[in-house]
N, C-alpha and C positions, 0 to 999 in steps of 0.2 A: 445169447451173445453178450459178451463182456464189452463194456464201453471203456475207452481209454480215459475219459474224464467224465465226471458228473457235472453237468452245467450248473446245477444249483450250488455246487461247492467250488467251482472253478474260480481261481484268483480270490480265494477266501470269500466266495459268494458275490464278488463284484460283478460277474457276468450277469447273473439273474437280477441283482439289485439295480444295475444300470439299465438293463432292458425294461424292468418294471417302472423305473422313473420316466423313461422316454415314452413308454406305453401310456402312462398316466397323462402326460402332456398331450399326446395324440387324442386320447379319449376326451379330455377337457376341451380341446379344440373342436372336436365333433359336436360336443354338447353346447358350445357357444352359439347362441342364436344369430350372431353376426357373421357366421361362416356358412358355407355351403356344405350341408351334411353328406351329400352324395359323392363329393370328390374325394379321392384317395389321399390319405396321409401315409407316410412310411416311417418305419422304425428300423434302423440299421445297426447291427452290432458287428463291430470289426475287431478281429483278434489278429494282432501282429506278432509274428514269431521271429526271434533273432537267435541264430546259432552262435557258438563260440568257435575258436580255431580248432579245438580238438573234436568238435561235433558230438560232444557227449552231454552237454547241458544246453537247453533251449530256454531263453527268456521269452515271456509272453506279456503283452499288454492288451487291455480290453478297453474299447471306446464304443459308446453308444450314442447315436444321433437320431433326431427325429426331424422330419420335414413336415411342417404344418402349413395350413392355409392362412393367409392374412384375412382380416375382417373385410366384409363386403364394403364397397364404396358407399358413402353417404352423399347423395346428390341434393343440391339446392339451386336456387336461381338468385341472381343479384340484379337489382335495378341500377342502371348506370345514370349518373347525373354529375353535377358540378356544384362545388360549394361557392360561397360569396366571393372567393378570390380566384375563381375560375379553375380550381384544381379538380381533376376527375375523381369522383368518389363512387363507391358502390354500397348499397344497402341490401340486405337480404330481403327477398320477396316472401313475406310471411302469409299473406292471404291466399296465395295460389294463383291469383289473377291480378295483373297490373291495374291499379286504380280501384280495386274492390276493397271495401271496408269489411271487417269481420269482428266477431266476438272473440276476444283473447281468452286465455285460460282462467283469468279472474272474472270473466263475464262482462268485461268492459268493452266498449266499441273502440277499435283500433284501425289505424290506416294500414294500407297494404304492407308497410314496412314494420308493423308491430307497435308503432308509437301510439299511445293512448290519445283519443280525441277529447279535447276539453270543450267546455261550453262556448268559449270565444272563437273556436275554430269555424271558419265559414263553410267548411265541408262537412260539418256535423250532421248526423241523421236527425231529421225532424219528425216528431210524432204528430201526424196530421189529425188523429183522433182527438188529441187535446186541444187543437186549434179550433175545432167546430164548437159552437155554443149558441 
């Protein structure tokens, strides 16, 4: 069977080239760990055909589009409070539990909002083993 057009050569290779560009975007999106790999992505190639008045020459244009998935939502929690002027403020809850101190990435003790605890802080952790003598 003879084909009317070779899709690899159609529009000076634009059909295949544009399809491959959008296919690469879809594959990159699937490989992104921030997206759901099981949900479908689509690649659409659209060929528009325009005839002339004599109907002996047809103009064609090729457009390729991809429909990708957005990155997954990143959730967090904010602690609500007020500043010294009474304005409502929010600080990210870093420890996972309100009021719970934790060791930050530097190995320092931090408040639930991630602020490092200094020695003058009345809420600092006390090592009771050092207190016995």
